[in-house]
PDB file as gemmi writes it, atoms N, CA and C in Angstrom:
CRYST1    1.000    1.000    1.000  90.00  90.00  90.00 P 1                      
ATOM      1  N   MET A   1      91.470 189.334  35.340  1.00  0.00           N  
ATOM      2  CA  MET A   1      93.059 189.014  34.506  1.00  0.00           C  
ATOM      3  C   MET A   1      93.510 190.224  35.079  1.00  0.00           C  
ATOM      4  N   ALA A   2      94.486 190.743  36.288  1.00  0.00           N  
ATOM      5  CA  ALA A   2      95.521 191.220  35.811  1.00  0.00           C  
ATOM      6  C   ALA A   2      96.758 191.687  34.595  1.00  0.00           C  
ATOM      7  N   LEU A   3      96.600 190.626  34.305  1.00  0.00           N  
ATOM      8  CA  LEU A   3      97.647 190.793  32.926  1.00  0.00           C  
ATOM      9  C   LEU A   3      96.727 191.049  31.788  1.00  0.00           C  
ATOM     10  N   GLN A   4      95.513 191.544  31.862  1.00  0.00           N  
ATOM     11  CA  GLN A   4      94.775 192.062  30.938  1.00  0.00           C  
ATOM     12  C   GLN A   4      95.573 193.592  30.554  1.00  0.00           C  
ATOM     13  N   SER A   5      95.955 194.143  31.840  1.00  0.00           N  
ATOM     14  CA  SER A   5      96.051 195.656  31.790  1.00  0.00           C  
ATOM     15  C   SER A   5      97.304 195.739  31.365  1.00  0.00           C  
ATOM     16  N   LEU A   6      98.214 194.712  31.122  1.00  0.00           N  
ATOM     17  CA  LEU A   6      99.906 195.054  31.177  1.00  0.00           C  
ATOM     18  C   LEU A   6     100.297 195.608  30.196  1.00  0.00           C  
ATOM     19  N   GLN A   7     101.070 196.442  29.273  1.00  0.00           N  
ATOM     20  CA  GLN A   7     101.064 197.208  28.429  1.00  0.00           C  
ATOM     21  C   GLN A   7     103.004 197.226  28.430  1.00  0.00           C  
ATOM     22  N   ILE A   8     103.102 196.411  27.081  1.00  0.00           N  
ATOM     23  CA  ILE A   8     104.832 196.577  27.057  1.00  0.00           C  
ATOM     24  C   ILE A   8     105.400 197.454  25.626  1.00  0.00           C  
ATOM     25  N   ASN A   9     105.799 198.522  26.196  1.00  0.00           N  
ATOM     26  CA  ASN A   9     106.266 199.559  24.910  1.00  0.00           C  
ATOM     27  C   ASN A   9     107.756 198.737  24.434  1.00  0.00           C  
ATOM     28  N   ALA A  10     108.235 199.681  23.626  1.00  0.00           N  
ATOM     29  CA  ALA A  10     109.482 199.165  23.180  1.00  0.00           C  
ATOM     30  C   ALA A  10     110.787 199.553  24.087  1.00  0.00           C  
ATOM     31  N   ILE A  11     110.691 200.348  25.036  1.00  0.00           N  
ATOM     32  CA  ILE A  11     111.652 200.475  26.171  1.00  0.00           C  
ATOM     33  C   ILE A  11     111.477 198.941  26.867  1.00  0.00           C  
ATOM     34  N   THR A  12     110.180 198.579  27.595  1.00  0.00           N  
ATOM     35  CA  THR A  12     110.205 197.549  28.370  1.00  0.00           C  
ATOM     36  C   THR A  12     110.871 196.112  27.090  1.00  0.00           C  
ATOM     37  N   ALA A  13     110.149 195.978  25.771  1.00  0.00           N  
ATOM     38  CA  ALA A  13     110.970 194.855  25.429  1.00  0.00           C  
ATOM     39  C   ALA A  13     112.234 194.940  25.161  1.00  0.00           C  
ATOM     40  N   MET A  14     112.746 196.071  24.916  1.00  0.00           N  
ATOM     41  CA  MET A  14     114.172 195.973  24.542  1.00  0.00           C  
ATOM     42  C   MET A  14     115.015 195.600  25.742  1.00  0.00           C  
ATOM     43  N   ARG A  15     114.676 196.123  27.143  1.00  0.00           N  
ATOM     44  CA  ARG A  15     115.412 195.315  28.176  1.00  0.00           C  
ATOM     45  C   ARG A  15     115.170 193.948  28.507  1.00  0.00           C  
ATOM     46  N   ALA A  16     113.897 193.550  28.273  1.00  0.00           N  
ATOM     47  CA  ALA A  16     113.908 192.149  28.718  1.00  0.00           C  
ATOM     48  C   ALA A  16     114.665 191.625  27.276  1.00  0.00           C  
ATOM     49  N   ARG A  17     114.895 192.035  25.978  1.00  0.00           N  
ATOM     50  CA  ARG A  17     115.752 191.165  25.540  1.00  0.00           C  
ATOM     51  C   ARG A  17     116.966 191.378  26.066  1.00  0.00           C  
ATOM     52  N   ASP A  18     117.728 192.345  26.371  1.00  0.00           N  
ATOM     53  CA  ASP A  18     119.077 192.208  26.586  1.00  0.00           C  
ATOM     54  C   ASP A  18     118.818 191.377  28.293  1.00  0.00           C  
ATOM     55  N   VAL A  19     118.228 191.563  28.952  1.00  0.00           N  
ATOM     56  CA  VAL A  19     118.207 190.151  30.199  1.00  0.00           C  
ATOM     57  C   VAL A  19     118.908 188.881  29.573  1.00  0.00           C  
ATOM     58  N   SER A  20     117.717 188.683  29.032  1.00  0.00           N  
ATOM     59  CA  SER A  20     117.672 187.194  28.433  1.00  0.00           C  
ATOM     60  C   SER A  20     119.127 187.150  27.674  1.00  0.00           C  
ATOM     61  N   ARG A  21     119.456 187.631  26.986  1.00  0.00           N  
ATOM     62  CA  ARG A  21     120.425 186.956  26.235  1.00  0.00           C  
ATOM     63  C   ARG A  21     121.966 186.934  27.439  1.00  0.00           C  
ATOM     64  N   PRO A  22     122.984 185.330  27.218  1.00  0.00           N  
ATOM     65  CA  PRO A  22     123.892 185.517  27.496  1.00  0.00           C  
ATOM     66  C   PRO A  22     125.036 186.548  27.519  1.00  0.00           C  
ATOM     67  N   THR A  23     125.862 186.460  28.435  1.00  0.00           N  
ATOM     68  CA  THR A  23     126.987 187.191  27.927  1.00  0.00           C  
ATOM     69  C   THR A  23     127.815 186.331  27.111  1.00  0.00           C  
ATOM     70  N   GLN A  24     129.057 186.692  26.848  1.00  0.00           N  
ATOM     71  CA  GLN A  24     130.230 186.554  25.977  1.00  0.00           C  
ATOM     72  C   GLN A  24     130.705 185.194  26.763  1.00  0.00           C  
ATOM     73  N   GLU A  25     130.563 185.275  27.664  1.00  0.00           N  
ATOM     74  CA  GLU A  25     131.333 183.990  28.716  1.00  0.00           C  
ATOM     75  C   GLU A  25     130.451 183.255  29.313  1.00  0.00           C  
ATOM     76  N   GLN A  26     129.393 183.367  29.058  1.00  0.00           N  
ATOM     77  CA  GLN A  26     128.230 182.120  29.093  1.00  0.00           C  
ATOM     78  C   GLN A  26     128.213 181.555  28.511  1.00  0.00           C  
ATOM     79  N   GLN A  27     128.102 182.141  27.133  1.00  0.00           N  
ATOM     80  CA  GLN A  27     127.939 181.316  25.863  1.00  0.00           C  
ATOM     81  C   GLN A  27     129.159 180.228  25.411  1.00  0.00           C  
ATOM     82  N   GLU A  28     130.035 180.969  25.540  1.00  0.00           N  
ATOM     83  CA  GLU A  28     131.139 180.055  25.710  1.00  0.00           C  
ATOM     84  C   GLU A  28     131.656 179.047  26.398  1.00  0.00           C  
ATOM     85  N   ALA A  29     131.079 179.019  27.785  1.00  0.00           N  
ATOM     86  CA  ALA A  29     130.730 178.018  28.839  1.00  0.00           C  
ATOM     87  C   ALA A  29     130.110 176.910  28.461  1.00  0.00           C  
ATOM     88  N   ALA A  30     128.787 177.265  27.545  1.00  0.00           N  
ATOM     89  CA  ALA A  30     127.691 176.667  27.133  1.00  0.00           C  
ATOM     90  C   ALA A  30     127.989 175.452  26.220  1.00  0.00           C  
ATOM     91  N   ASP A  31     128.746 176.376  25.066  1.00  0.00           N  
ATOM     92  CA  ASP A  31     129.447 175.828  23.799  1.00  0.00           C  
ATOM     93  C   ASP A  31     130.655 174.759  24.714  1.00  0.00           C  
ATOM     94  N   ARG A  32     131.215 174.870  25.525  1.00  0.00           N  
ATOM     95  CA  ARG A  32     132.166 174.072  25.849  1.00  0.00           C  
ATOM     96  C   ARG A  32     131.796 172.581  26.413  1.00  0.00           C  
ATOM     97  N   ARG A  33     130.209 172.760  26.907  1.00  0.00           N  
ATOM     98  CA  ARG A  33     129.653 171.900  27.676  1.00  0.00           C  
ATOM     99  C   ARG A  33     128.869 170.899  26.480  1.00  0.00           C  
ATOM    100  N   PRO A  34     128.886 169.175  27.308  1.00  0.00           N  
ATOM    101  CA  PRO A  34     128.395 168.634  26.315  1.00  0.00           C  
ATOM    102  C   PRO A  34     126.530 168.805  26.084  1.00  0.00           C  
ATOM    103  N   LEU A  35     126.056 168.279  24.943  1.00  0.00           N  
ATOM    104  CA  LEU A  35     124.399 168.256  25.100  1.00  0.00           C  
ATOM    105  C   LEU A  35     124.147 167.120  25.429  1.00  0.00           C  
ATOM    106  N   ARG A  36     122.776 167.799  26.110  1.00  0.00           N  
ATOM    107  CA  ARG A  36     122.383 167.062  27.021  1.00  0.00           C  
ATOM    108  C   ARG A  36     122.256 165.054  26.769  1.00  0.00           C  
ATOM    109  N   ASP A  37     121.979 165.064  25.403  1.00  0.00           N  
ATOM    110  CA  ASP A  37     121.789 163.550  24.774  1.00  0.00           C  
ATOM    111  C   ASP A  37     123.141 163.000  24.843  1.00  0.00           C  
ATOM    112  N   GLU A  38     124.316 164.230  24.442  1.00  0.00           N  
ATOM    113  CA  GLU A  38     125.896 163.512  24.261  1.00  0.00           C  
ATOM    114  C   GLU A  38     126.499 163.082  25.658  1.00  0.00           C  
ATOM    115  N   ALA A  39     125.747 163.655  26.511  1.00  0.00           N  
ATOM    116  CA  ALA A  39     126.640 163.316  27.505  1.00  0.00           C  
ATOM    117  C   ALA A  39     126.406 161.783  28.289  1.00  0.00           C  
ATOM    118  N   PRO A  40     127.186 160.988  28.856  1.00  0.00           N  
ATOM    119  CA  PRO A  40     126.900 159.775  29.552  1.00  0.00           C  
ATOM    120  C   PRO A  40     126.241 159.808  30.642  1.00  0.00           C  
ATOM    121  N   ARG A  41     124.991 158.722  30.575  1.00  0.00           N  
ATOM    122  CA  ARG A  41     124.095 158.712  31.527  1.00  0.00           C  
ATOM    123  C   ARG A  41     124.565 158.739  32.969  1.00  0.00           C  
ATOM    124  N   LYS A  42     124.332 159.061  33.970  1.00  0.00           N  
ATOM    125  CA  LYS A  42     124.926 158.787  35.475  1.00  0.00           C  
ATOM    126  C   LYS A  42     124.021 157.875  36.024  1.00  0.00           C  
ATOM    127  N   GLU A  43     124.237 156.464  36.303  1.00  0.00           N  
ATOM    128  CA  GLU A  43     124.337 155.863  37.030  1.00  0.00           C  
ATOM    129  C   GLU A  43     123.273 155.953  38.404  1.00  0.00           C  
ATOM    130  N   PRO A  44     122.016 156.026  38.648  1.00  0.00           N  
ATOM    131  CA  PRO A  44     121.461 156.027  39.745  1.00  0.00           C  
ATOM    132  C   PRO A  44     122.037 155.479  40.965  1.00  0.00           C  
ATOM    133  N   PRO A  45     122.386 156.380  42.128  1.00  0.00           N  
ATOM    134  CA  PRO A  45     123.089 155.385  43.751  1.00  0.00           C  
ATOM    135  C   PRO A  45     122.166 154.284  43.697  1.00  0.00           C  
ATOM    136  N   ARG A  46     122.631 153.201  44.097  1.00  0.00           N  
ATOM    137  CA  ARG A  46     122.434 152.344  44.746  1.00  0.00           C  
ATOM    138  C   ARG A  46     121.756 151.650  46.255  1.00  0.00           C  
ATOM    139  N   ARG A  47     120.876 151.748  46.152  1.00  0.00           N  
ATOM    140  CA  ARG A  47     120.218 152.259  47.883  1.00  0.00           C  
ATOM    141  C   ARG A  47     120.163 150.333  48.324  1.00  0.00           C  
ATOM    142  N   GLU A  48     120.818 150.362  49.411  1.00  0.00           N  
ATOM    143  CA  GLU A  48     120.382 148.510  49.929  1.00  0.00           C  
ATOM    144  C   GLU A  48     119.023 149.153  50.791  1.00  0.00           C  
ATOM    145  N   PRO A  49     118.604 147.516  51.241  1.00  0.00           N  
ATOM    146  CA  PRO A  49     117.685 147.340  51.468  1.00  0.00           C  
ATOM    147  C   PRO A  49     117.426 148.160  52.849  1.00  0.00           C  
ATOM    148  N   PRO A  50     117.077 148.573  53.631  1.00  0.00           N  
ATOM    149  CA  PRO A  50     116.724 149.072  55.260  1.00  0.00           C  
ATOM    150  C   PRO A  50     116.822 148.145  55.668  1.00  0.00           C  
ATOM    151  N   TYR A  51     117.920 148.107  57.163  1.00  0.00           N  
ATOM    152  CA  TYR A  51     118.405 146.726  57.814  1.00  0.00           C  
ATOM    153  C   TYR A  51     117.627 147.200  58.701  1.00  0.00           C  
ATOM    154  N   ARG A  52     117.046 145.431  58.816  1.00  0.00           N  
ATOM    155  CA  ARG A  52     116.020 145.562  60.110  1.00  0.00           C  
ATOM    156  C   ARG A  52     116.683 144.263  61.130  1.00  0.00           C  
ATOM    157  N   GLU A  53     116.228 144.701  62.091  1.00  0.00           N  
ATOM    158  CA  GLU A  53     116.802 143.862  63.655  1.00  0.00           C  
ATOM    159  C   GLU A  53     115.978 142.583  63.169  1.00  0.00           C  
ATOM    160  N   ALA A  54     116.238 141.302  63.789  1.00  0.00           N  
ATOM    161  CA  ALA A  54     115.759 140.715  64.345  1.00  0.00           C  
ATOM    162  C   ALA A  54     115.151 140.561  65.534  1.00  0.00           C  
ATOM    163  N   PRO A  55     113.836 139.827  65.413  1.00  0.00           N  
ATOM    164  CA  PRO A  55     112.773 140.523  66.704  1.00  0.00           C  
ATOM    165  C   PRO A  55     113.624 139.539  67.930  1.00  0.00           C  
ATOM    166  N   ARG A  56     113.599 139.932  69.253  1.00  0.00           N  
ATOM    167  CA  ARG A  56     114.987 139.505  70.056  1.00  0.00           C  
ATOM    168  C   ARG A  56     113.173 138.942  70.833  1.00  0.00           C  
ATOM    169  N   ARG A  57     113.971 137.503  70.985  1.00  0.00           N  
ATOM    170  CA  ARG A  57     113.042 136.667  72.267  1.00  0.00           C  
ATOM    171  C   ARG A  57     113.507 136.859  73.153  1.00  0.00           C  
ATOM    172  N   GLY A  58     112.899 136.335  74.281  1.00  0.00           N  
ATOM    173  CA  GLY A  58     113.347 136.726  75.475  1.00  0.00           C  
ATOM    174  C   GLY A  58     112.057 136.777  76.702  1.00  0.00           C  
TER     175      GLY A  58                                                      
END                                                                             
């Protein structure tokens, strides 16, 4: 396992924390959006059965 040799020091941990934190603009946009269970469900698009030509006699 290559991950066993991975060492995380304080600097790496601080960088990861800063990168994962949303910006103020992203946070405000997320606050304005409805939560997933509060949003109305979208109707799935209705698909018509495939059109098939009648076999030709001839």
